[in-house]
FITILUM-741214 format. One record per residue (C-alpha): residue number from 1; residue in three letters; x, y, z. Coordinates in steps of 0.02 Angstrom, whole numbers. Each point is the difference from the previous one (the first is absolute). Layout:
REM FITILUM-741214
num  residu  px  py  pz
NUM  ALA  X  Y  Z
...
This chain:
REM FITILUM-741214
num  residu  px  py  pz
1  UNK  -18  -14  -7
2  UNK  159  141  11
3  UNK  -59  63  146
4  UNK  44  67  201
5  UNK  -81  12  142
6  UNK  83  131  158
7  UNK  -112  -65  126
8  UNK  -39  62  185
9  UNK  -15  -154  106
10  UNK  -37  129  159
11  UNK  94  -12  159
12  UNK  0  -159  37
13  UNK  -174  -117  28
14  UNK  -107  -48  -130
15  UNK  -145  95  70
16  UNK  101  145  -75
17  UNK  22  -45  -172
18  UNK  -133  40  -128
19  UNK  -99  -92  -105
20  UNK  80  86  -156
21  UNK  155  -68  77
22  UNK  -63  -173  25
23  UNK  -60  10  -185
24  UNK  177  47  -68
25  UNK  84  -97  94
26  UNK  -133  -137  -65
27  UNK  39  38  -199
28  UNK  207  13  63
29  UNK  109  -153  -67
30  UNK  147  57  102
31  UNK  15  72  155
32  UNK  179  126  47
33  UNK  25  89  152
34  UNK  105  -8  138
35  UNK  -2  -173  107
36  UNK  -75  75  143
37  UNK  -155  53  -74
38  UNK  -10  -158  -121
39  UNK  -35  -80  149
40  UNK  -148  125  42
41  UNK  -80  -54  -143
42  UNK  88  -204  -5
43  UNK  -174  -91  0
44  UNK  -82  119  -124
45  UNK  123  -18  -117
46  UNK  43  -193  29
47  UNK  -41  -52  -183
48  UNK  123  160  -73
49  UNK  167  7  -61
50  UNK  90  103  134
51  UNK  164  107  -29
52  UNK  54  82  208
53  UNK  143  93  45
54  UNK  87  67  142
55  UNK  5  185  33
56  UNK  80  147  -117
57  UNK  -20  -96  -130
58  UNK  -168  97  -84
59  UNK  74  13  -157
60  UNK  29  -183  -34
61  UNK  -179  -32  30
62  UNK  -49  131  -126
63  UNK  98  -48  -134
64  UNK  -41  -203  37
65  UNK  -179  51  -39
66  UNK  4  99  -158
67  UNK  116  -169  -45
68  UNK  -147  -111  25
69  UNK  -106  126  -62
70  UNK  77  15  -162
71  UNK  -10  -194  3
72  UNK  -198  12  -17
73  UNK  -37  -32  195
74  UNK  -105  100  114
75  UNK  93  60  148
76  UNK  -27  74  179
77  UNK  145  96  78
78  UNK  -67  15  186
79  UNK  3  130  126
80  UNK  -54  37  166
81  UNK  -106  131  49
82  UNK  -31  88  -160
83  UNK  115  -21  -166
84  UNK  2  203  -1
85  UNK  37  12  168
86  UNK  215  -36  16
87  UNK  -43  -127  -114
88  UNK  23  -94  -150
89  UNK  -113  91  -134
90  UNK  131  161  -24
91  UNK  138  -121  -72
92  UNK  -90  -92  -93
93  UNK  -76  149  -81
94  UNK  190  80  2
95  UNK  82  -149  -79
96  UNK  -163  -28  -131
97  UNK  34  171  -58
98  UNK  188  -13  -5
99  UNK  42  -151  -61
100  UNK  -154  11  -133
101  UNK  -84  -149  46
102  UNK  -201  -19  -88
103  UNK  -44  -105  144
104  UNK  -187  71  94
105  UNK  37  51  180
106  UNK  -172  17  101
107  UNK  29  50  189
108  UNK  -127  -95  95
109  UNK  -15  115  173
110  UNK  4  -66  141
111  UNK  -4  56  199
112  UNK  138  75  71
113  UNK  83  -18  167
114  UNK  -46  176  64
115  UNK  -204  -22  -55
116  UNK  31  -165  106
117  UNK  76  74  137
118  UNK  -118  145  7
119  UNK  -133  -98  12
120  UNK  49  -68  140
121  UNK  78  135  91
122  UNK  -168  69  -5
123  UNK  -18  167  -122
124  UNK  169  84  -14
125  UNK  1  27  -160
126  UNK  -178  119  -5
127  UNK  106  152  -61
128  UNK  142  45  -133
129  UNK  121  -127  -3
130  UNK  168  -67  -91
131  UNK  128  -150  27
132  UNK  178  8  12
133  UNK  125  -164  -24
134  UNK  155  3  110
135  UNK  88  -112  -116
136  UNK  164  90  -54
137  UNK  29  -133  -148
138  UNK  -62  95  -149
139  UNK  -33  162  63
140  UNK  133  123  102
141  UNK  -18  32  192
142  UNK  25  187  -47
143  UNK  -191  -23  -122
144  UNK  -58  -89  135
145  UNK  -1  104  156
146  UNK  -43  145  -139
147  UNK  -152  -95  -7
148  UNK  -12  -24  189
149  UNK  21  180  31
150  UNK  -151  40  -127
151  UNK  -102  -113  77
152  UNK  11  49  181
153  UNK  7  172  -44
154  UNK  -154  0  -110
155  UNK  -113  -103  146
156  UNK  -32  -150  -97
157  UNK  -32  -148  81
158  UNK  144  -108  -61
159  UNK  14  -184  -8
160  UNK  195  -73  7
161  UNK  21  -167  -109
162  UNK  185  -101  16
163  UNK  17  109  185
164  UNK  151  -101  48
165  UNK  96  -148  -36
166  UNK  165  -65  63
167  UNK  103  124  -121
168  UNK  -112  124  36
169  UNK  -12  23  170
170  UNK  -6  200  7
171  UNK  -109  105  -131
172  UNK  -156  -57  122
173  UNK  79  102  134
174  UNK  56  131  -135
175  UNK  -189  -1  -47
176  UNK  -76  34  175
177  UNK  157  125  23
178  UNK  -82  109  -148
179  UNK  -169  -25  35
180  UNK  30  70  166
181  UNK  26  161  -62
182  UNK  -125  18  -74
183  UNK  -138  -99  110
184  UNK  -61  -18  179
185  UNK  82  -155  91
186  UNK  -159  -54  39
187  UNK  -37  -34  -182
188  UNK  -102  -175  -2
189  UNK  100  -99  -107
190  UNK  -60  -208  -43
191  UNK  113  -142  -9
192  UNK  -43  -156  -118
193  UNK  107  -150  -6
194  UNK  -6  -151  -108
195  UNK  -204  76  -70
196  UNK  -103  -127  -47
197  UNK  121  -132  53
198  UNK  -30  -145  134
199  UNK  129  109  85
200  UNK  -91  165  -8
201  UNK  19  118  137
202  UNK  -63  202  28
203  UNK  75  112  129
204  UNK  -71  191  42
205  UNK  117  126  57
206  UNK  87  197  -5
207  UNK  125  66  -105
208  UNK  100  37  138
209  UNK  -31  -187  97
210  UNK  34  -77  -192
211  UNK  141  -147  51
212  UNK  85  -32  -146
213  UNK  60  -182  67
214  UNK  -195  -72  -44
215  UNK  26  38  -168
216  UNK  70  -101  -137
217  UNK  2  -31  -197
218  UNK  -201  -86  29
219  UNK  -60  165  84
220  UNK  -90  137  -76
221  UNK  -8  158  117
222  UNK  -141  135  -30
223  UNK  17  179  62
224  UNK  -163  99  41
225  UNK  -5  178  -41
226  UNK  -39  158  119
227  UNK  -181  -29  11
228  UNK  22  -235  28
229  UNK  -43  -30  169
230  UNK  -9  -173  109
231  UNK  -152  -66  40
232  UNK  -13  -181  65
233  UNK  159  -61  -56
234  UNK  -31  67  -164
235  UNK  54  138  -109
236  UNK  -116  97  -83
237  UNK  26  144  -130
238  UNK  -187  103  -7
239  UNK  -11  60  -175
240  UNK  -111  164  59
241  UNK  -172  -75  8
242  UNK  -27  19  170
243  UNK  119  130  78
244  UNK  -122  46  168
245  UNK  3  165  -25
246  UNK  -158  112  18
247  UNK  -38  88  -140
248  UNK  87  173  -32
249  UNK  -94  167  36
250  UNK  153  94  -32
251  UNK  -32  128  -153
252  UNK  115  -72  -138
253  UNK  135  135  -5
254  UNK  21  -52  169
255  UNK  22  -169  -28
256  UNK  97  16  -172
257  UNK  135  101  140
258  UNK  8  -117  112
259  UNK  42  -149  -110
260  UNK  142  118  -72
261  UNK  77  52  152
262  UNK  -6  -186  51
263  UNK  92  -28  -201
264  UNK  132  145  49
265  UNK  33  -68  195
266  UNK  78  -167  -107
267  UNK  139  99  -63
268  UNK  22  104  126
269  UNK  152  5  143
270  UNK  -134  37  127
271  UNK  128  -11  130
272  UNK  110  132  -32
273  UNK  -141  125  -2
274  UNK  -67  85  162
275  UNK  -195  -18  8
276  UNK  -27  174  -62
277  UNK  129  -15  -141
278  UNK  -67  -176  -69
279  UNK  -208  78  15
280  UNK  75  133  -107
281  UNK  82  -106  -124
282  UNK  -151  -116  -27
283  UNK  -88  133  -68
284  UNK  126  88  -98
285  UNK  47  -158  -79
286  UNK  -199  -18  -21
287  UNK  21  143  -89
288  UNK  139  -2  -106
289  UNK  22  -179  -38
290  UNK  199  52  49
291  UNK  72  -103  144
292  UNK  146  120  -4
293  UNK  -116  128  54
294  UNK  15  -92  179
295  UNK  181  24  26
296  UNK  -5  186  -65
297  UNK  -112  54  168
298  UNK  48  107  134
299  UNK  -121  -14  130
300  UNK  14  100  176
301  UNK  -54  -99  143
302  UNK  -131  13  58
303  UNK  -87  93  -141
304  UNK  -127  -128  -67
305  UNK  -107  -12  168
306  UNK  48  187  57
307  UNK  -104  55  -177
308  UNK  -138  -176  26
309  UNK  -34  102  161
310  UNK  -3  146  -44
311  UNK  -114  -56  -139
312  UNK  -123  -80  122
313  UNK  8  131  147
314  UNK  -168  96  -73
315  UNK  114  167  -18
316  UNK  104  -61  -152
317  UNK  130  109  -82
318  UNK  -30  64  -175
319  UNK  98  -80  -157
320  UNK  71  112  -86
321  UNK  97  -62  -181
322  UNK  95  77  -130
323  UNK  -104  -75  -159
324  UNK  -177  -68  -30
325  UNK  60  -188  -51
326  UNK  29  0  187
327  UNK  -145  53  84
328  UNK  -104  -133  -137
329  UNK  94  -130  50
330  UNK  -53  13  183
331  UNK  -150  -108  57
332  UNK  -140  127  -17
333  UNK  -132  -120  91
334  UNK  128  -17  146
335  UNK  49  195  25
336  UNK  -191  42  2
337  UNK  -26  -106  122
338  UNK  116  62  106
339  UNK  4  179  -44
340  UNK  146  25  -57
341  UNK  23  167  -113
342  UNK  121  -48  -146
343  UNK  66  149  -90
344  UNK  78  60  -154
345  UNK  52  190  -35
346  UNK  54  -38  -165
347  UNK  -141  93  -93
348  UNK  -35  113  133
349  UNK  -25  171  -63
350  UNK  121  94  132
351  UNK  140  -156  -74
352  UNK  14  52  -157
353  UNK  8  186  44
354  UNK  139  -11  120
355  UNK  71  -123  -107
356  UNK  4  126  -148
357  UNK  75  152  133
358  UNK  116  -99  63
359  UNK  65  -79  -150
360  UNK  -8  -201  82
361  UNK  -88  -132  -54
362  UNK  -163  -27  50
363  UNK  10  -158  125
364  UNK  141  109  65
365  UNK  -136  154  43
366  UNK  -133  -139  41
367  UNK  104  -60  148
368  UNK  25  177  48
369  UNK  -172  42  32
370  UNK  -36  -197  60
371  UNK  112  43  153
372  UNK  -89  164  43
373  UNK  -154  -92  -3
374  UNK  49  -181  71
375  UNK  182  2  72
376  UNK  -32  -136  89
377  UNK  -72  -124  -116
378  UNK  62  -159  -89
379  UNK  96  40  -164
380  UNK  -3  -105  -146
381  UNK  112  22  -166
382  UNK  -22  -112  -132
383  UNK  55  105  -134
384  UNK  91  155  27
385  UNK  179  16  81
386  UNK  -25  186  0
387  UNK  -140  -10  126
388  UNK  76  -110  103
389  UNK  166  105  17
390  UNK  -120  160  31
391  UNK  -78  -78  146
392  UNK  186  -60  69
393  UNK  37  172  22
394  UNK  -160  50  93
395  UNK  59  -145  123
396  UNK  169  73  29
397  UNK  -62  137  23
398  UNK  -139  -39  130
399  UNK  -145  43  -85
400  UNK  -47  -160  -47
401  UNK  -36  -139  126
402  UNK  -76  -151  -121
403  UNK  -77  -166  92
404  UNK  115  -77  -138
405  UNK  65  15  -190
406  UNK  -24  -120  -130
407  UNK  145  39  -121
408  UNK  -29  -105  -146
409  UNK  20  133  -163
410  UNK  69  -104  -140
411  UNK  108  69  -171
412  UNK  211  37  -7
413  UNK  5  171  40
414  UNK  5  63  185
415  UNK  -65  -183  50
416  UNK  103  -63  103
417  UNK  66  156  53
418  UNK  -189  38  96
419  UNK  20  -152  73
420  UNK  162  8  62
421  UNK  -39  171  82
422  UNK  -176  -63  100
423  UNK  96  -152  48
424  UNK  169  98  67
425  UNK  -55  184  26
426  UNK  -168  -43  46
427  UNK  30  -180  132
428  UNK  -118  61  144
429  UNK  -143  -16  -138
430  UNK  -89  -148  -13
431  UNK  16  -48  -173
432  UNK  -25  -161  -130
433  UNK  114  22  -136
434  UNK  31  -93  -173
435  UNK  172  32  -6
436  UNK  89  24  -178
437  UNK  -75  42  -168
438  UNK  -169  -92  33
439  UNK  -155  51  78
440  UNK  -144  68  -85
441  UNK  -187  67  47
442  UNK  -76  -178  -4
443  UNK  125  -38  138
444  UNK  -11  132  114
445  UNK  -203  -31  -1
446  UNK  44  -176  51
447  UNK  110  29  158
448  UNK  -146  112  49
449  UNK  -114  -136  -30
450  UNK  114  -112  112
451  UNK  5  90  139
452  UNK  -183  14  -14
453  UNK  -20  -182  5
454  UNK  114  -37  138
455  UNK  -101  -69  104
456  UNK  -13  -149  -120
457  UNK  155  -66  19
458  UNK  -20  -98  140
459  UNK  -120  -95  -104
460  UNK  77  7  -163
461  UNK  -160  73  -91
462  UNK  19  160  -100
463  UNK  -70  102  -101
464  UNK  -133  102  113
465  UNK  -92  119  -82
466  UNK  -9  -115  -181
């Protein structure tokens, strides 16, 4: 017939063999396989011609399969589990193409060892998963470790094939070490040995407590993801159908911001920041999608809490901005609720007249008027360095005593200098600065929003007023 069946016979017992696999075996004249696998189906192929080999003879078995098929015989090449999962199917197809055999190859699927093991362990493969083989006979360890890191970092449930042998005694320990860089030590782990065979056994443990000594080459190890848990000695990975959560009553904008903050936290080294700095950084990164902003922030000790207390005191300070764009980014509903007045003098008639009279910018003129009317306001700069420099002059003269200054002008001319003047010339004035040339109206506004919502930090539930 000039045909080869690549058959997956399942992990062990005949109950794991599919009807299609049995039918293909019955149709075959010759059965080829690794000696141990041939023994597993010996009573099913008693009337067949058999060609078996020891380990590491895959090419020899494949070449013999094509030789016999070319003679007109129907050949079954068997693999444990599924022949397409670390089995013979890929080699047969590769050899067919590279050596131009006209023999028909048909792959007969089987139940893989990880599927059979997972069924015994409970339901560990309930979400996205992958498999990794620890065998470095054909794959360099550097490549294997790269895949291990990707699986661990990506939070994939991971089935580990060929975890250990007499010669491969350290690889599984290294995998565990890598996974612990990204996963909790409490991550559930299922260990299945001799799946589908008389000696089969199953153990549930955790990544931190995983005992490498109980694992051998006949073992499948399945590591859960961050959502997996142990229930009645079984490993369960929820798909999400039953979360046990009440439907959120929050507005969609706040839900999105909550999820964004959780995502940002995964990429920030939160431990190196004070709580106030972290809270402002989360808002700043959320607004800009620029993680570098977190390290550009300079946050005076206690300023965020001080501003928050003042905003909720019943007699909140006025907020003065250099340009209208800053006022538009501050949460309108919340400032109205708290009775906070937000002012920008840029379009005030007096500003235009003063600018023309003194030969200064309108933003400078606006600050001169603002200081006369609200010397103790919160001043926020997101655009004009000249306006910030103007305020610094009044602070140093003692005619302005702001409750705080947000220094986030953006650009190339006098931008850094304006921030240096605030930092070094008004060190006693509470401030939040976006150092360097970066900044902008959106950043100035979001820093104010961070102060407005400081009390949300405890429950990490940002978005008040959205």
